[in-house]
C-alpha atoms as a printed R data frame, in Angstrom:
   type eleno elety resid chain resno       x       y       z
1  ATOM     1    CA   MET     A     1 -15.641 -16.748   1.204
2  ATOM     2    CA   VAL     A     2 -12.429 -15.539  -0.355
3  ATOM     3    CA   VAL     A     3  -9.617 -14.171   1.772
4  ATOM     4    CA   HIS     A     4  -6.299 -12.910   0.486
5  ATOM     5    CA   ARG     A     5  -3.537 -15.082   1.893
6  ATOM     6    CA   GLY     A     6  -1.772 -12.039   3.374
7  ATOM     7    CA   ASP     A     7  -4.973 -11.041   5.192
8  ATOM     8    CA   LEU     A     8  -5.059 -14.491   6.795
9  ATOM     9    CA   HIS     A     9  -1.364 -14.823   7.567
10 ATOM    10    CA   GLU     A    10  -0.859 -11.321   9.009
11 ATOM    11    CA   PRO     A    11  -3.013 -11.777  12.162
12 ATOM    12    CA   LEU     A    12  -1.602 -15.277  12.654
13 ATOM    13    CA   LEU     A    13   1.938 -13.937  12.409
14 ATOM    14    CA   ARG     A    14   1.100 -11.054  14.773
15 ATOM    15    CA   ALA     A    15  -0.379 -13.505  17.302
16 ATOM    16    CA   CYS     A    16   2.749 -15.687  17.139
17 ATOM    17    CA   ARG     A    17   5.003 -12.689  17.694
18 ATOM    18    CA   ASP     A    18   2.863 -11.456  20.600
19 ATOM    19    CA   ALA     A    19   2.666 -14.834  22.354
20 ATOM    20    CA   ARG     A    20   5.313 -15.240  25.002
21 ATOM    21    CA   GLN     A    21   5.377 -19.034  24.670
22 ATOM    22    CA   SER     A    22   5.459 -19.154  20.885
23 ATOM    23    CA   ASP     A    23   8.279 -19.856  18.442
24 ATOM    24    CA   LEU     A    24   7.871 -19.102  14.756
25 ATOM    25    CA   ILE     A    25  10.109 -21.280  12.593
26 ATOM    26    CA   ALA     A    26  10.202 -20.207   8.948
27 ATOM    27    CA   GLY     A    27  11.440 -22.245   5.997
28 ATOM    28    CA   THR     A    28  10.455 -25.583   7.513
29 ATOM    29    CA   SER     A    29   8.378 -28.159   5.640
30 ATOM    30    CA   VAL     A    30   5.850 -30.030   7.771
31 ATOM    31    CA   THR     A    31   5.250 -33.680   6.884
32 ATOM    32    CA   GLY     A    32   2.587 -34.565   9.456
33 ATOM    33    CA   TYR     A    33   1.387 -34.365  13.008
34 ATOM    34    CA   THR     A    34   0.164 -36.473  15.918
35 ATOM    35    CA   GLN     A    35  -1.956 -35.350  18.815
36 ATOM    36    CA   ASN     A    36  -3.398 -36.455  22.119
37 ATOM    37    CA   ALA     A    37  -5.711 -34.760  24.602
38 ATOM    38    CA   ALA     A    38  -2.949 -32.441  25.873
39 ATOM    39    CA   GLN     A    39  -0.718 -31.519  22.926
40 ATOM    40    CA   VAL     A    40   0.138 -31.754  19.248
41 ATOM    41    CA   THR     A    41   3.511 -32.744  17.780
42 ATOM    42    CA   VAL     A    42   4.573 -31.696  14.293
43 ATOM    43    CA   THR     A    43   7.163 -33.618  12.294
44 ATOM    44    CA   THR     A    44   9.260 -31.791   9.683
45 ATOM    45    CA   ARG     A    45  10.920 -32.972   6.489
46 ATOM    46    CA   ASP     A    46  14.374 -32.753   8.090
47 ATOM    47    CA   GLY     A    47  13.274 -34.998  10.995
48 ATOM    48    CA   GLY     A    48  12.578 -32.229  13.480
49 ATOM    49    CA   ARG     A    49   9.775 -32.549  16.011
50 ATOM    50    CA   PHE     A    50   7.980 -29.624  17.661
51 ATOM    51    CA   THR     A    51   5.364 -29.998  20.383
52 ATOM    52    CA   GLY     A    52   2.803 -27.421  21.479
53 ATOM    53    CA   ASP     A    53  -0.753 -26.728  22.558
54 ATOM    54    CA   VAL     A    54  -2.123 -25.885  19.121
55 ATOM    55    CA   LEU     A    55  -1.348 -26.311  15.434
56 ATOM    56    CA   ILE     A    56  -2.642 -23.936  12.765
57 ATOM    57    CA   GLY     A    57  -2.362 -25.211   9.205
58 ATOM    58    CA   ALA     A    58  -2.806 -22.180   6.956
59 ATOM    59    CA   ASP     A    59  -0.709 -22.846   3.902
60 ATOM    60    CA   GLY     A    60  -3.255 -23.582   1.193
61 ATOM    61    CA   ILE     A    61  -5.293 -26.344  -0.337
62 ATOM    62    CA   ARG     A    62  -2.342 -28.707  -0.911
63 ATOM    63    CA   PHE     A    63  -0.986 -28.337   2.625
64 ATOM    64    CA   VAL     A    64  -0.046 -31.555   4.414
65 ATOM    65    CA   ILE     A    65  -2.017 -30.661   7.555
66 ATOM    66    CA   ARG     A    66  -5.192 -30.112   5.519
67 ATOM    67    CA   ALA     A    67  -4.744 -33.483   3.818
68 ATOM    68    CA   GLN     A    68  -4.351 -35.218   7.187
69 ATOM    69    CA   VAL     A    69  -7.365 -33.447   8.752
70 ATOM    70    CA   VAL     A    70  -9.789 -33.484   5.817
71 ATOM    71    CA   GLY     A    71  -8.492 -36.452   3.826
72 ATOM    72    CA   ASP     A    72 -10.468 -35.659   0.671
73 ATOM    73    CA   GLY     A    73  -7.628 -36.221  -1.826
74 ATOM    74    CA   GLU     A    74  -6.170 -33.950  -4.458
75 ATOM    75    CA   PRO     A    75  -8.021 -30.744  -5.372
76 ATOM    76    CA   ARG     A    76 -10.430 -31.149  -8.298
77 ATOM    77    CA   ALA     A    77 -10.749 -28.665 -11.149
78 ATOM    78    CA   SER     A    78 -14.042 -26.761 -10.997
79 ATOM    79    CA   GLY     A    79 -14.098 -25.798 -14.666
80 ATOM    80    CA   HIS     A    80 -13.937 -22.103 -13.770
81 ATOM    81    CA   THR     A    81 -11.052 -19.826 -14.607
82 ATOM    82    CA   ILE     A    82 -10.094 -17.044 -12.244
83 ATOM    83    CA   TYR     A    83  -7.807 -14.161 -13.030
84 ATOM    84    CA   ARG     A    84  -6.324 -12.224 -10.168
85 ATOM    85    CA   SER     A    85  -4.833  -8.767 -10.218
86 ATOM    86    CA   VAL     A    86  -4.362  -5.833  -7.926
87 ATOM    87    CA   ILE     A    87  -5.087  -2.322  -9.149
88 ATOM    88    CA   PRO     A    88  -5.818   0.940  -7.354
89 ATOM    89    CA   MET     A    89  -9.557   1.503  -6.762
90 ATOM    90    CA   THR     A    90  -9.173   4.901  -8.395
91 ATOM    91    CA   SER     A    91  -8.493   3.046 -11.657
92 ATOM    92    CA   VAL     A    92 -11.705   1.006 -11.416
93 ATOM    93    CA   PRO     A    93 -14.798   2.525 -13.074
94 ATOM    94    CA   GLU     A    94 -17.261   3.713 -10.411
95 ATOM    95    CA   ASP     A    95 -20.041   1.364 -11.559
96 ATOM    96    CA   LEU     A    96 -17.714  -1.597 -10.879
97 ATOM    97    CA   ARG     A    97 -16.733  -0.516  -7.352
98 ATOM    98    CA   TRP     A    98 -18.762  -2.910  -5.234
99 ATOM    99    CA   ASN     A    99 -17.803  -5.250  -2.464
């Protein structure tokens, strides 16, 4: 499944803004986390520590949280090349307009 990053981040951002017990801290690099049965604590590059009920790591394939959870090493090249672009659907020939 392929999801545009904005389509993933937008509902997460909306949920953070709507949650009364949530703080969204932008521009912070996470270096790792620890957890127990009750909570998770995130450590940041500048030495900060943030504790909460849940951690969502949604920052891509090279994200530190993914590496700690999955532990499968660096991404491997698939041998496929993908080109991405965004154009209005009205500019796409009708026979190519499929989902």
